[in-house]
Residue frames relative to the residue before (quaternion, step in Angstrom):
aa qw qx qy qz dx dy dz
M 1.0000 0.0000 0.0000 0.0000 0.00 0.00 0.00
D 0.5287 -0.6514 0.4568 0.2960 3.62 -0.89 0.91
P 0.3609 -0.7810 0.4255 0.2806 3.65 -0.27 1.03
T 0.6111 0.5463 -0.3701 0.4372 3.59 1.11 -0.59
L 0.6647 0.4841 -0.3056 0.4801 3.53 0.93 -0.95
A 0.6399 0.5497 -0.3277 0.4254 3.56 0.90 -0.83
A 0.6451 0.5032 -0.3062 0.4866 3.57 1.10 -0.87
R 0.6548 0.5078 -0.3269 0.4544 3.63 0.94 -0.78
A 0.6579 0.5031 -0.3065 0.4692 3.54 1.02 -0.77
L 0.6080 0.5538 -0.3333 0.4611 3.65 1.08 -0.67
T 0.6915 0.4945 -0.2769 0.4480 3.48 0.93 -1.02
A 0.6423 0.5235 -0.2935 0.4767 3.48 1.08 -0.88
S 0.6306 0.5308 -0.3335 0.4575 3.60 0.96 -0.89
T 0.6490 0.5176 -0.3374 0.4439 3.63 0.94 -0.78
E 0.6577 0.5120 -0.3051 0.4606 3.54 0.97 -0.83
I 0.6402 0.5209 -0.3025 0.4767 3.57 1.06 -0.81
A 0.6325 0.5278 -0.3158 0.4709 3.60 1.08 -0.85
T 0.6457 0.5302 -0.3155 0.4499 3.55 0.96 -0.84
A 0.6855 0.4763 -0.2826 0.4727 3.54 0.89 -0.93
A 0.6696 0.5073 -0.3162 0.4408 3.58 0.85 -0.95
L 0.7397 0.4328 -0.2426 0.4546 3.57 0.73 -1.10
S 0.6195 0.5339 -0.3496 0.4571 3.64 1.29 -0.24
G 0.5833 -0.6140 0.3647 0.3870 3.54 1.29 -0.01
D 0.3160 0.7542 -0.5302 0.2242 3.64 1.19 0.17
D 0.6592 -0.4775 0.4053 0.4162 3.54 -1.42 0.41
P 0.5095 -0.6802 0.4374 0.2939 3.56 -0.87 1.04
E 0.6139 0.5554 -0.3432 0.4438 3.60 1.11 -0.71
A 0.6503 0.5296 -0.2970 0.4566 3.55 1.06 -0.77
V 0.6247 0.5317 -0.3149 0.4774 3.58 1.23 -0.81
L 0.6699 0.5032 -0.2954 0.4590 3.49 0.94 -0.92
A 0.6163 0.5203 -0.3471 0.4785 3.58 1.09 -0.60
M 0.6292 0.5091 -0.3433 0.4766 3.58 0.96 -0.65
V 0.6482 0.5413 -0.3115 0.4357 3.55 0.99 -0.83
V 0.7103 0.4565 -0.2540 0.4717 3.53 0.76 -0.94
E 0.6248 0.5391 -0.3412 0.4502 3.54 1.06 -0.66
V 0.6518 0.4942 -0.3030 0.4890 3.59 1.00 -0.93
A 0.6232 0.5587 -0.3386 0.4298 3.57 0.92 -0.84
A 0.6849 0.4853 -0.2819 0.4647 3.47 0.86 -1.05
E 0.6525 0.5044 -0.3097 0.4732 3.67 0.92 -0.82
L 0.6649 0.4957 -0.3473 0.4376 3.66 0.86 -0.88
A 0.7374 0.4275 -0.2175 0.4755 3.51 1.01 -0.93
E 0.3111 -0.7556 0.5090 0.2705 3.54 1.32 -0.16
A 0.3046 0.7698 -0.4788 0.2924 3.50 1.01 1.08
D 0.5049 -0.6408 0.4864 0.3129 3.54 -1.27 0.46
L 0.7876 0.0771 -0.0258 0.6107 3.56 1.25 -0.47
G 0.0324 -0.7653 0.6420 0.0338 3.55 -1.11 0.76
L 0.1119 -0.7885 0.6046 0.0141 3.55 -1.09 0.78
V 0.1390 -0.7235 0.6657 0.1186 3.51 -1.20 0.70
M 0.1382 -0.8119 0.5668 -0.0210 3.48 -0.71 1.31
A 0.2105 -0.7822 0.5710 0.1335 3.61 -0.76 1.01
R 0.3559 -0.7416 0.5333 0.1974 3.55 -1.03 0.77
G 0.3105 -0.7659 0.5449 0.1417 3.46 -0.88 1.12
E 0.7081 -0.4452 0.3369 0.4323 3.60 -1.29 0.10
D 0.6938 0.4426 -0.3006 0.4821 3.58 1.03 -0.56
G 0.5719 -0.6117 0.3602 0.4111 3.72 1.26 0.17
R 0.5389 0.5982 -0.4458 0.3912 3.65 1.10 -0.06
L 0.3330 -0.7431 0.5414 0.2092 3.53 -1.20 0.46
T 0.2007 -0.7652 0.6052 0.0892 3.60 -1.08 0.78
V 0.3592 -0.7034 0.5488 0.2740 3.66 -0.76 0.85
E 0.1548 -0.8154 0.5563 0.0407 3.54 -0.75 1.19
A 0.8076 0.0044 -0.0260 0.5892 3.57 1.22 -0.35
A 0.0927 -0.8150 0.5716 0.0210 3.58 -1.11 0.69
H 0.0405 -0.8007 0.5972 0.0254 3.51 -1.10 0.54
G 0.7078 0.4504 -0.3060 0.4501 3.67 -0.78 0.93
N 0.7122 -0.4344 0.3551 0.4219 3.45 -1.34 -0.25
T 0.2073 -0.8247 0.5100 0.1297 3.64 -0.35 1.16
I 0.3932 -0.7306 0.4634 0.3113 3.63 1.35 -0.20
A 0.8001 0.1240 -0.0531 0.5846 3.60 0.68 -1.08
E 0.7910 -0.2398 0.1889 0.5302 3.62 -0.92 -0.74
N 0.6683 -0.5013 0.3651 0.4108 3.56 -1.32 0.44
P 0.3299 -0.7839 0.4818 0.2109 3.74 -0.61 0.95
V 0.4188 0.7076 -0.4811 0.3042 3.67 1.21 -0.16
G 0.7378 0.3261 -0.2494 0.5359 3.61 -0.71 1.01
L 0.5261 0.6496 -0.4072 0.3680 3.64 1.23 -0.36
V 0.1958 -0.7796 0.5870 0.0965 3.61 -0.90 0.94
L 0.1736 -0.7877 0.5880 0.0598 3.48 -0.88 1.19
S 0.6016 -0.6048 0.4097 0.3230 3.54 -1.19 0.84
T 0.5887 -0.5706 0.4488 0.3556 3.49 -1.32 0.38
R 0.6693 0.4708 -0.3066 0.4862 3.59 1.27 -0.20
S 0.4368 0.6887 -0.4689 0.3391 3.54 1.28 0.13
S 0.6338 -0.5266 0.4047 0.3965 3.52 -1.31 0.42
A 0.6581 0.4963 -0.3370 0.4549 3.64 0.84 -0.71
A 0.6303 0.5353 -0.3303 0.4550 3.54 1.02 -0.70
R 0.6544 0.5107 -0.2910 0.4757 3.49 1.02 -0.88
V 0.6417 0.4808 -0.3409 0.4909 3.62 0.98 -0.68
A 0.6224 0.5251 -0.3505 0.4627 3.69 0.89 -0.74
R 0.7007 0.5153 -0.2469 0.4273 3.50 0.93 -1.01
S 0.7464 0.4135 -0.1815 0.4888 3.59 1.00 -1.10
G 0.3530 -0.7183 0.5271 0.2856 3.54 0.99 -0.81
I 0.5870 0.5501 -0.3504 0.4796 3.62 1.33 0.28
P 0.3724 -0.7410 0.5018 0.2457 3.60 -0.65 1.07
M 0.1942 -0.7643 0.6065 0.1018 3.57 -1.37 0.42
V 0.0266 -0.7615 0.6476 0.0047 3.56 -1.15 0.68
V 0.0679 0.7662 -0.6382 0.0324 3.59 -1.03 0.86
D 0.6157 -0.5845 0.4252 0.3139 3.54 -1.30 0.60
D 0.8259 -0.0207 0.0356 0.5623 3.59 0.98 -0.75
V 0.3858 -0.7850 0.4388 0.2059 3.57 -0.17 1.25
T 0.7174 0.4875 -0.2488 0.4311 3.53 1.13 -0.65
T 0.7622 0.3246 -0.2023 0.5222 3.55 1.27 -0.31
D 0.5148 0.6244 -0.4156 0.4151 3.59 1.18 -0.23
P 0.4737 -0.7246 0.4139 0.2815 3.67 -0.59 1.04
R 0.6099 0.5695 -0.3281 0.4428 3.55 1.27 -0.54
T 0.8028 0.3003 -0.1334 0.4976 3.60 1.08 -0.58
S 0.6041 0.6457 -0.3515 0.3076 3.58 1.02 -0.89
P 0.6726 0.5126 -0.3763 0.3784 3.68 0.83 -0.63
F 0.7720 0.3416 -0.1955 0.4992 3.60 1.07 -0.43
V 0.3881 0.7034 -0.5121 0.3039 3.68 1.12 0.51
P 0.3409 -0.7174 0.5526 0.2525 3.73 -0.69 1.01
K 0.6615 -0.5407 0.3661 0.3688 3.52 -1.31 0.57
E 0.5788 0.6088 -0.3663 0.4003 3.56 1.16 -0.60
L 0.7734 0.3463 -0.1792 0.4999 3.60 1.27 -0.51
W 0.3132 0.7992 -0.4496 0.2470 3.56 1.30 0.38
G 0.6857 0.4922 -0.3029 0.4426 3.61 1.12 -0.64
F 0.6059 0.5490 -0.3670 0.4436 3.68 1.22 0.12
G 0.2739 -0.7397 0.5948 0.1548 3.51 -1.35 0.49
P 0.8003 0.2691 -0.1533 0.5134 3.59 -0.09 -1.33
F 0.0227 -0.8119 0.5763 -0.0898 3.56 -0.88 1.05
A 0.0596 0.7659 -0.6396 0.0266 3.55 -1.07 0.81
A 0.0879 -0.7847 0.6136 0.0070 3.61 -1.15 0.82
A 0.0750 -0.7794 0.6218 0.0129 3.46 -0.99 0.89
P 0.5052 -0.6406 0.4636 0.3456 3.62 -0.98 0.74
F 0.2254 -0.7865 0.5697 0.0779 3.54 -1.07 0.87
G 0.6681 0.4317 -0.3536 0.4922 3.51 -0.53 1.27
T 0.5388 -0.5878 0.4582 0.3928 3.54 -1.09 -0.62
R 0.6880 -0.4569 0.3163 0.4667 3.62 -1.24 0.09
E 0.7204 0.4503 -0.2414 0.4690 3.52 0.95 -0.78
R 0.7811 0.1930 -0.0828 0.5880 3.57 1.12 -0.62
R 0.0616 -0.8138 0.5772 -0.0264 3.67 0.20 1.30
L 0.1864 -0.8214 0.5297 0.0999 3.59 -0.30 1.22
G 0.7493 -0.3156 0.2393 0.5307 3.54 1.03 -0.66
A 0.5369 -0.5893 0.4788 0.3678 3.61 -0.99 -0.91
L 0.2320 -0.7104 0.6431 0.1671 3.48 -1.30 0.65
T 0.0291 -0.8212 0.5695 -0.0206 3.58 -0.63 1.13
V 0.1043 -0.7752 0.6204 0.0578 3.48 -1.23 0.61
Y 0.1442 -0.8083 0.5709 0.0027 3.56 -1.18 0.87
R 0.1361 -0.7402 0.6436 0.1391 3.55 -1.20 0.57
K 0.6451 -0.5317 0.3880 0.3881 3.53 -1.25 0.45
R 0.6383 -0.5280 0.4052 0.3867 3.46 -1.22 0.62
G 0.7799 0.3240 -0.2457 0.4758 3.52 -0.95 0.92
A 0.5569 0.6049 -0.3771 0.4264 3.65 1.25 -0.25
Q 0.6409 -0.5104 0.3857 0.4242 3.53 -1.28 0.27
P 0.5044 -0.6405 0.4788 0.3257 3.61 -1.05 0.75
F 0.5715 -0.5951 0.4175 0.3808 3.59 -1.18 0.29
A 0.3908 -0.7460 0.4890 0.2272 3.55 -0.82 1.04
P 0.6804 -0.5161 0.3262 0.4054 3.66 -1.10 0.59
P 0.6494 0.5111 -0.3537 0.4381 3.60 0.83 -0.84
T 0.6779 0.5036 -0.3207 0.4289 3.52 0.94 -0.77
V 0.6159 0.5223 -0.3316 0.4878 3.52 1.09 -0.76
E 0.6315 0.5342 -0.3300 0.4549 3.60 1.00 -0.81
V 0.6710 0.4658 -0.3162 0.4826 3.64 0.89 -0.73
L 0.6307 0.5404 -0.3289 0.4495 3.55 1.00 -0.87
T 0.6655 0.5007 -0.3079 0.4600 3.58 0.91 -0.89
A 0.6444 0.5016 -0.3185 0.4813 3.65 0.94 -0.86
F 0.6649 0.4990 -0.3066 0.4637 3.65 0.89 -0.88
A 0.6451 0.5070 -0.3343 0.4638 3.58 0.90 -0.83
A 0.6568 0.5081 -0.3194 0.4565 3.59 0.93 -0.81
Q 0.6649 0.4951 -0.2958 0.4747 3.62 0.93 -0.87
A 0.6778 0.4679 -0.3087 0.4758 3.60 0.82 -0.91
G 0.6318 0.5302 -0.3303 0.4590 3.61 0.97 -0.81
M 0.6393 0.5347 -0.3213 0.4497 3.60 0.94 -0.74
V 0.6568 0.5259 -0.3049 0.4461 3.42 0.93 -1.08
L 0.6738 0.4922 -0.3040 0.4598 3.63 0.94 -0.87
V 0.6122 0.5179 -0.3506 0.4837 3.62 1.09 -0.64
L 0.6512 0.5040 -0.3134 0.4730 3.61 0.92 -0.84
A 0.6603 0.5143 -0.2966 0.4599 3.57 0.94 -0.93
E 0.6412 0.5144 -0.3545 0.4456 3.53 0.99 -0.82
G 0.6686 0.4961 -0.3079 0.4606 3.61 0.99 -0.84
S 0.6330 0.5050 -0.3463 0.4737 3.60 1.00 -0.70
N 0.6671 0.5009 -0.3210 0.4483 3.65 0.83 -0.84
A 0.6290 0.5302 -0.3344 0.4598 3.51 1.04 -0.82
R 0.6470 0.5087 -0.3160 0.4720 3.66 0.96 -0.86
Q 0.6269 0.5221 -0.3374 0.4697 3.62 1.02 -0.72
R 0.6708 0.4928 -0.3058 0.4622 3.53 0.91 -0.97
V 0.5784 0.5610 -0.3451 0.4813 3.64 1.07 -0.66
A 0.7014 0.4636 -0.2879 0.4585 3.62 0.74 -1.08
V 0.6159 0.5350 -0.3522 0.4586 3.65 1.01 -0.73
L 0.6687 0.5194 -0.2782 0.4536 3.54 0.85 -1.08
E 0.6422 0.5155 -0.3215 0.4675 3.58 0.94 -0.89
E 0.6559 0.4959 -0.3099 0.4773 3.62 0.94 -0.87
R 0.6373 0.5083 -0.3434 0.4665 3.61 0.92 -0.80
E 0.6413 0.5438 -0.3201 0.4365 3.55 0.93 -0.84
K 0.6624 0.5081 -0.3000 0.4617 3.53 1.06 -0.97
I 0.6251 0.5138 -0.3162 0.4953 3.61 0.98 -0.84
A 0.6693 0.5066 -0.3218 0.4381 3.67 0.81 -0.84
R 0.6631 0.5338 -0.2863 0.4398 3.45 1.03 -0.97
N 0.6349 0.5434 -0.2948 0.4634 3.52 1.10 -0.78
L 0.6503 0.5319 -0.2906 0.4579 3.48 1.01 -0.98
H 0.7034 0.4821 -0.2420 0.4630 3.45 0.94 -1.10
D 0.7730 0.4121 -0.2102 0.4342 3.56 0.72 -1.06
V 0.7676 0.3515 -0.1754 0.5064 3.55 1.15 -0.52
I 0.7653 0.3771 -0.2408 0.4628 3.52 0.54 -1.14
V 0.6597 0.4929 -0.3317 0.4602 3.69 0.82 -0.85
Q 0.6463 0.5215 -0.3309 0.4481 3.60 0.90 -0.86
R 0.6578 0.5131 -0.3111 0.4552 3.65 0.95 -0.74
L 0.6507 0.5128 -0.2957 0.4755 3.55 1.07 -0.90
Y 0.6082 0.5503 -0.3369 0.4623 3.52 1.08 -0.84
G 0.6796 0.5172 -0.2745 0.4420 3.51 0.90 -1.05
A 0.6483 0.4985 -0.3072 0.4866 3.60 1.05 -0.88
G 0.6774 0.4907 -0.3155 0.4482 3.58 0.89 -0.77
M 0.6051 0.5363 -0.3527 0.4711 3.62 1.07 -0.61
Q 0.6722 0.4796 -0.3071 0.4731 3.63 0.96 -0.84
L 0.6594 0.4878 -0.3431 0.4576 3.61 0.89 -0.64
D 0.6688 0.5026 -0.3276 0.4391 3.51 1.02 -0.80
L 0.5623 0.5748 -0.3613 0.4721 3.61 1.16 -0.53
L 0.6543 0.5101 -0.3098 0.4645 3.60 0.99 -0.90
V 0.6125 0.5570 -0.3439 0.4430 3.56 1.06 -0.68
R 0.7473 0.4427 -0.2002 0.4534 3.52 0.88 -1.15
R 0.7653 0.4707 -0.2650 0.3501 3.61 0.53 -1.05
P 0.7914 0.2389 -0.2038 0.5245 3.58 0.81 -0.75
A 0.0852 0.8573 -0.5045 0.0581 3.57 0.95 0.85
K 0.6624 0.5230 -0.3249 0.4268 3.56 0.99 -0.61
R 0.7346 0.4198 -0.2129 0.4887 3.56 1.13 -0.64
L 0.6527 0.5359 -0.3070 0.4387 3.55 1.18 -0.74
A 0.4784 -0.6800 0.4717 0.2937 3.56 -0.83 1.03
K 0.6336 -0.5512 0.3873 0.3805 3.55 -1.15 0.67
A 0.6763 0.5098 -0.3018 0.4378 3.52 0.80 -1.05
D 0.6685 0.4963 -0.3027 0.4638 3.56 0.98 -0.91
A 0.5942 0.5564 -0.3421 0.4694 3.58 1.06 -0.70
A 0.7078 0.4593 -0.2791 0.4584 3.53 0.84 -0.97
R 0.6096 0.5220 -0.3685 0.4692 3.64 1.11 -0.50
L 0.6460 0.5142 -0.3254 0.4609 3.57 0.97 -0.87
A 0.6304 0.5182 -0.3303 0.4743 3.61 1.04 -0.80
D 0.6337 0.5329 -0.3178 0.4621 3.53 0.97 -0.77
A 0.6381 0.5344 -0.3105 0.4591 3.54 0.98 -0.83
V 0.6308 0.5199 -0.3313 0.4713 3.54 1.01 -0.85
D 0.6324 0.5306 -0.3240 0.4621 3.62 0.96 -0.87
Q 0.6689 0.4992 -0.3116 0.4542 3.56 0.94 -0.86
L 0.6233 0.5231 -0.3390 0.4722 3.55 1.09 -0.69
D 0.6288 0.5181 -0.3288 0.4775 3.55 1.00 -0.80
A 0.6512 0.4842 -0.3361 0.4781 3.65 0.88 -0.76
T 0.6480 0.5050 -0.3451 0.4539 3.65 0.90 -0.78
I 0.6504 0.5184 -0.3283 0.4477 3.51 0.92 -0.86
A 0.6350 0.5219 -0.3356 0.4601 3.63 1.00 -0.80
E 0.6464 0.5331 -0.3140 0.4465 3.60 1.06 -0.83
I 0.6810 0.4736 -0.3020 0.4697 3.52 0.95 -0.89
R 0.6304 0.5350 -0.3418 0.4467 3.53 1.04 -0.63
G 0.6053 0.5609 -0.3085 0.4731 3.48 1.25 -0.64
T 0.6472 0.4867 -0.3064 0.5003 3.52 1.10 -0.85
V 0.6471 0.5199 -0.3464 0.4370 3.62 0.97 -0.71
R 0.5983 0.5507 -0.3285 0.4804 3.58 1.13 -0.73
A 0.6849 0.4826 -0.2951 0.4592 3.59 0.88 -1.00
L 0.6440 0.5242 -0.3496 0.4339 3.63 1.03 -0.75
L 0.7400 0.4204 -0.2309 0.4715 3.53 0.98 -0.96
N 0.7572 0.2363 -0.1350 0.5938 3.58 1.31 -0.26
P 0.0405 -0.8633 0.5013 0.0425 3.66 0.59 1.05
D 0.6889 0.4508 -0.3299 0.4619 3.59 1.00 -0.41
P 0.2983 -0.8053 0.4687 0.2071 3.63 -0.24 1.11
T 0.6017 0.5697 -0.3593 0.4293 3.54 1.22 -0.30
E 0.6533 0.5073 -0.2831 0.4855 3.49 1.34 -0.31
P 0.2762 -0.8120 0.4724 0.2030 3.64 -0.13 1.16
M 0.5038 -0.6539 0.4959 0.2697 3.51 -1.21 0.82
D 0.5262 -0.6444 0.4548 0.3178 3.60 -1.02 0.70
L 0.3923 -0.7570 0.4670 0.2344 3.59 -0.43 1.13
A 0.6658 0.5088 -0.3209 0.4413 3.62 0.89 -0.84
E 0.6353 0.5382 -0.3090 0.4596 3.51 1.16 -0.79
T 0.7114 0.4229 -0.2730 0.4904 3.65 0.84 -0.83
V 0.5803 0.5073 -0.4147 0.4836 3.70 1.06 -0.38
R 0.6455 0.5103 -0.3527 0.4456 3.63 0.82 -0.80
A 0.6175 0.5488 -0.3246 0.4606 3.65 1.10 -0.82
E 0.6552 0.5141 -0.2883 0.4725 3.61 0.91 -1.02
V 0.6759 0.4789 -0.2919 0.4781 3.58 0.82 -0.86
A 0.6359 0.5435 -0.3161 0.4475 3.57 1.00 -0.77
T 0.6465 0.5042 -0.3110 0.4807 3.52 1.03 -0.91
A 0.6486 0.5176 -0.3332 0.4476 3.59 0.85 -0.83
G 0.6474 0.5475 -0.3099 0.4302 3.54 1.09 -0.84
E 0.6104 0.5508 -0.3447 0.4530 3.56 1.13 -0.75
L 0.6965 0.4701 -0.2623 0.4744 3.58 1.04 -0.88
L 0.7100 0.4643 -0.2861 0.4455 3.59 1.01 -0.70
G 0.4699 -0.6885 0.4179 0.3612 3.53 1.25 -0.56
F 0.7500 0.1725 -0.1517 0.6202 3.60 1.31 0.11
T 0.5459 -0.6502 0.4568 0.2656 3.49 -1.28 0.53
P 0.3740 -0.7280 0.5288 0.2248 3.57 -0.61 1.10
R 0.5014 -0.6086 0.5219 0.3253 3.63 -1.23 0.55
L 0.0486 -0.8118 0.5814 0.0232 3.50 -0.91 0.87
D 0.0739 -0.7866 0.6130 -0.0036 3.61 -0.80 1.07
L 0.0696 -0.7706 0.6333 0.0191 3.55 -0.75 1.08
L 0.0453 -0.8257 0.5608 -0.0417 3.57 -0.63 1.18
G 0.7829 0.2857 -0.2175 0.5080 3.59 -0.85 0.83
D 0.6182 -0.5657 0.4149 0.3545 3.53 -1.37 0.10
L 0.2783 -0.8092 0.5063 0.1067 3.49 -0.15 1.35
A 0.5920 0.6129 -0.3397 0.3981 3.56 1.20 -0.66
T 0.6616 0.5100 -0.3162 0.4497 3.59 1.22 -0.41
V 0.4877 0.6789 -0.4200 0.3533 3.58 1.25 -0.03
P 0.4347 -0.7174 0.4605 0.2904 3.64 -0.61 1.04
G 0.6666 -0.5563 0.3149 0.3835 3.62 -1.08 0.63
A 0.6557 0.5253 -0.3206 0.4374 3.57 0.95 -0.91
V 0.6601 0.5157 -0.2896 0.4631 3.53 1.00 -1.00
A 0.6219 0.5446 -0.3369 0.4507 3.55 1.03 -0.85
D 0.6585 0.5167 -0.3096 0.4511 3.56 0.90 -0.98
D 0.6404 0.4997 -0.3179 0.4889 3.67 0.93 -0.86
T 0.6644 0.5156 -0.3347 0.4251 3.64 0.93 -0.79
R 0.6172 0.5428 -0.3411 0.4563 3.57 1.00 -0.80
A 0.6863 0.4758 -0.2932 0.4655 3.55 0.82 -0.98
A 0.6407 0.5004 -0.3513 0.4644 3.64 0.91 -0.75
L 0.6584 0.5063 -0.3380 0.4426 3.62 0.81 -0.82
R 0.6559 0.5157 -0.3252 0.4451 3.55 0.94 -0.92
E 0.6454 0.5033 -0.3311 0.4696 3.61 0.98 -0.84
A 0.6813 0.4928 -0.3302 0.4289 3.59 0.78 -0.87
L 0.6487 0.5228 -0.2919 0.4698 3.55 1.00 -0.92
S 0.6157 0.5351 -0.3564 0.4556 3.57 1.01 -0.76
N 0.6509 0.5071 -0.3277 0.4601 3.60 0.88 -0.82
V 0.6215 0.5372 -0.3437 0.4550 3.60 1.00 -0.79
V 0.6885 0.4862 -0.2828 0.4577 3.57 0.80 -1.08
R 0.7387 0.4432 -0.2672 0.4318 3.66 0.74 -0.85
H 0.8541 0.2719 -0.0762 0.4368 3.52 0.81 -1.03
S 0.6854 0.5887 -0.3040 0.3019 3.62 1.00 -0.64
G 0.2005 -0.7766 0.5592 0.2096 3.59 0.99 -0.82
A 0.2953 0.8087 -0.4651 0.2062 3.58 1.28 0.45
S 0.2570 -0.7351 0.5962 0.1953 3.55 -1.31 0.50
S 0.7570 0.1820 -0.1594 0.6069 3.52 1.31 0.00
V 0.0332 -0.7748 0.6294 -0.0486 3.50 -1.10 1.00
R 0.0341 -0.7771 0.6282 0.0156 3.59 -0.99 0.81
V 0.1387 -0.7623 0.6308 0.0420 3.43 -1.14 1.00
Q 0.0023 0.8083 -0.5885 0.0186 3.54 -0.78 0.92
L 0.0200 -0.7821 0.6228 -0.0007 3.58 -0.76 1.05
K 0.0260 -0.8176 0.5706 -0.0726 3.50 -0.64 1.27
V 0.1140 -0.7694 0.6272 0.0409 3.46 -0.89 1.00
T 0.1499 -0.7571 0.6353 0.0272 3.54 -0.91 1.23
Q 0.7184 -0.4117 0.2907 0.4794 3.57 -1.26 -0.19
H 0.8003 0.3147 -0.1453 0.4892 3.56 0.92 -0.71
D 0.8136 0.2403 -0.0491 0.5272 3.69 0.98 -0.80
L 0.2546 -0.6775 0.6622 0.1940 3.47 -1.47 0.31
E 0.0863 -0.8082 0.5825 0.0079 3.55 -0.84 1.06
L 0.0708 -0.7834 0.6172 0.0183 3.54 -0.73 1.01
H 0.0357 -0.7840 0.6197 0.0027 3.55 -0.93 1.05
V 0.0344 -0.7868 0.6160 0.0196 3.58 -0.97 0.85
I 0.0332 -0.8379 0.5388 -0.0804 3.55 -0.20 1.32
D 0.0461 0.7799 -0.6239 0.0221 3.56 -0.99 0.92
N 0.4082 -0.7108 0.5250 0.2289 3.55 -1.29 0.43
G 0.3484 0.7876 -0.4481 0.2399 3.53 1.18 0.55
C 0.7581 -0.4147 0.2872 0.4134 3.55 -1.32 -0.36
G 0.5638 -0.5675 0.4147 0.4337 3.55 1.19 0.20
I 0.6159 -0.5361 0.4099 0.4064 3.53 -1.34 -0.05
P 0.3847 -0.7507 0.4860 0.2284 3.65 -0.40 1.30
P 0.5522 -0.6037 0.4622 0.3420 3.56 -1.23 0.74
G 0.7566 0.3693 -0.2521 0.4771 3.63 -1.02 0.69
V 0.5449 0.5926 -0.4112 0.4277 3.62 1.22 -0.18
T 0.5718 -0.6126 0.4429 0.3187 3.56 -1.08 0.86
Q 0.2660 -0.7931 0.5273 0.1488 3.61 -0.82 0.78
R 0.3156 0.7894 -0.4839 0.2075 3.47 1.30 0.27
G 0.6551 0.5394 -0.3273 0.4156 3.54 0.93 -0.88
L 0.6635 0.5121 -0.2729 0.4722 3.57 1.09 -0.82
N 0.6266 0.5408 -0.3037 0.4718 3.45 1.21 -0.78
H 0.6234 0.5330 -0.3350 0.4638 3.53 1.13 -0.76
L 0.6389 0.5094 -0.3392 0.4661 3.53 1.00 -0.80
R 0.6795 0.4690 -0.3322 0.4561 3.65 0.76 -0.80
E 0.6228 0.5655 -0.3139 0.4403 3.60 1.01 -0.77
R 0.7074 0.4529 -0.2594 0.4767 3.47 0.94 -0.94
A 0.6218 0.5123 -0.3502 0.4778 3.59 1.01 -0.54
E 0.6534 0.5035 -0.3177 0.4676 3.63 0.99 -0.90
R 0.6304 0.5325 -0.3448 0.4475 3.68 0.97 -0.78
A 0.7270 0.4088 -0.2482 0.4927 3.57 1.08 -0.67
G 0.6074 -0.5902 0.3383 0.4101 3.56 1.26 0.24
G 0.6378 0.5623 -0.3076 0.4272 3.56 1.26 0.18
H 0.3520 -0.7150 0.5442 0.2622 3.62 -1.12 -0.53
C 0.2251 -0.7452 0.6165 0.1178 3.49 -1.37 0.43
D 0.0877 -0.7899 0.6064 0.0262 3.51 -0.85 1.01
V 0.0711 -0.7933 0.6040 0.0283 3.61 -0.92 0.90
R 0.0227 -0.7642 0.6445 -0.0110 3.58 -0.86 1.15
S 0.0779 0.8078 -0.5708 0.1247 3.46 -0.81 1.14
S 0.1324 0.7583 -0.6336 0.0773 3.50 -1.13 0.77
A 0.6090 -0.5824 0.3946 0.3664 3.59 -1.22 0.60
R 0.6760 0.4938 -0.2988 0.4581 3.61 1.15 -0.54
T 0.8136 0.2861 -0.1516 0.4828 3.71 0.79 -0.83
G 0.5241 -0.6169 0.4293 0.4006 3.55 1.29 -0.23
T 0.5600 -0.6062 0.4660 0.3191 3.57 -1.34 -0.44
T 0.0621 -0.7681 0.6366 0.0308 3.58 -1.10 0.77
V 0.1447 -0.7722 0.6184 0.0188 3.48 -0.71 1.25
T 0.0197 -0.7908 0.6118 -0.0019 3.55 -0.77 1.06
W 0.0533 -0.8197 0.5689 -0.0398 3.54 -0.53 1.37
T 0.0087 0.8360 -0.5435 0.0756 3.61 -0.46 1.14
V 0.0677 0.7721 -0.6294 0.0556 3.54 -0.85 0.98
P 0.5271 -0.6069 0.4912 0.3354 3.66 -1.31 0.55
L 0.5169 -0.6323 0.4983 0.2910 3.52 -1.24 0.51
T 0.7656 0.1608 -0.0712 0.6188 3.53 1.23 -0.66
R 0.2093 -0.7756 0.5793 0.1379 3.61 -1.11 0.63
């Protein structure tokens, strides 16, 4: 191996390792890799190709004179020479990529203007990422064996660095997600429960001493309860964001419904019955968000006002509608209790094109039926 080339390759590998392990943009790291490869090989064009699950290669980065259009994004057949190199782990060198029978049948038109060609496997034996290829213009000197040897060593080193960086970044992501889950759990299990408890105590003050409490003071206490409800809703939104940081990835409706029911059960002192009927996975994201909020509001009313010993939650998905039923055997909705929560339920249903029906009596308890269409 040429000592000068080897030293340049080692220096470049160190720089690439620093960038990759520092969390730099993977595209920028690949650009560094292919630029160094082209310079080491004194090539007119260098390509980094990533291997897909189907064995085909996709050009991820390029450096040099492309002669025709930019080859980034170009997909090569599983029978191409570069794909064979990526698959076998054995480098290849030919004097003319367009005439050599080993390579010519699979050369894409974007590379017809090149002649001398060399390809080295990119990655490790256990994790074959793809291939690193270099080209010279047709009629140029072929790649000498020492150059191919250096290129192969560099491709192996750079590929190993990227594999290690991939593992390191994955571990960092896991650590961040674990910390987010811990914060979310503390917010949910401690802060939300305390706010619920405070809201219940304030609500009792509003209802019990109604004859002695000044009307203005009662209004202020009711407003404080509403503010606590809003704060709880905001914290729950933060918890959902912590547990589901990707906003494009919808949260599982069944899972969050179970969590809401479990929270209510902790405050009630018993576990409500939960029935989930139909395919909840088909519920559109906007309808699912409204359903979570409606369930939370209905259960909040049960916890604060009902004094129930039995609660049943039924969520039913049909071909056209979603139906939510929250049924308790409590004292019904006491006179003088603010109707804001129930009004919120009705307003949310109407905005979604549905309706909300509330039936309540001191003898039979309260049944909230909240129905919205799945499509509008």
